[in-house]
C-alpha positions as MATLAB code, in Angstrom:
seq = 'MISTKGEGERAVVATVNETMFALRIGRAKLYELLHSRALDSYREGASRKITWSSIDAYVERRLAEESKRRGSE';
ca = [
      69.279  152.432   93.190;
      66.353  152.767   90.801;
      63.342  154.314   92.422;
      59.760  153.740   91.443;
      58.039  156.231   89.200;
      56.542  159.088   91.174;
      54.615  162.160   90.156;
      56.691  164.278   87.792;
      59.200  161.468   87.219;
      59.506  159.216   84.241;
      60.276  155.520   84.166;
      63.812  154.346   83.424;
      62.660  152.690   80.202;
      60.176  153.496   77.451;
      58.072  151.231   75.295;
      58.369  151.173   71.520;
      55.230  153.318   71.217;
      56.449  155.821   73.827;
      59.776  156.119   72.027;
      58.095  156.606   68.653;
      55.928  159.345   70.160;
      58.825  161.029   71.995;
      61.022  161.154   68.882;
      58.114  161.746   66.472;
      59.282  158.903   64.244;
      57.652  155.817   62.777;
      58.139  152.193   63.713;
      60.473  151.450   60.778;
      62.787  154.351   61.684;
      62.771  153.296   65.337;
      63.790  149.744   64.490;
      66.481  151.127   62.173;
      67.885  153.068   65.155;
      67.664  149.986   67.356;
      69.431  147.765   64.811;
      72.188  150.352   64.340;
      72.548  150.472   68.146;
      71.846  154.203   68.219;
      69.413  153.397   71.047;
      69.902  150.916   73.893;
      67.164  148.365   74.355;
      66.372  144.933   75.701;
      63.554  142.411   75.514;
      61.281  141.960   78.502;
      59.139  138.977   77.639;
      57.481  139.817   74.330;
      58.039  143.570   74.596;
      61.009  145.767   73.761;
      62.178  148.368   76.288;
      64.340  151.367   75.331;
      66.287  153.300   77.960;
      65.365  156.961   78.314;
      69.048  157.749   78.828;
      69.830  156.420   75.334;
      66.879  158.374   73.889;
      68.208  161.552   75.529;
      71.749  160.801   74.315;
      70.485  160.216   70.762;
      68.720  163.605   70.722;
      71.860  165.320   72.064;
      73.995  163.651   69.353;
      71.533  164.692   66.640;
      71.477  168.266   67.921;
      75.284  168.371   67.962;
      75.434  166.963   64.418;
      72.903  169.519   63.200;
      74.721  172.367   64.922;
      77.999  171.256   63.352;
      76.348  170.938   59.938;
      74.839  174.414   60.159;
      78.120  175.881   61.336;
      80.023  174.461   58.363;
      77.686  175.850   55.685;
];
């Protein structure tokens, strides 16, 4: 069951602007990630919603890739 957003909790989905801010990336890079399916999203009317779980998973993948890259130098 999905609960409503309470104090100290975040919503299940983020807007495009929230995602750009969270990842510190621009709109073009965000849409590149969306088109490559690196982030899960859906349309709600005219707006795009991105799941926080996919944002978290993307950051974890990037950290793992960077750790692997640094370890192989």
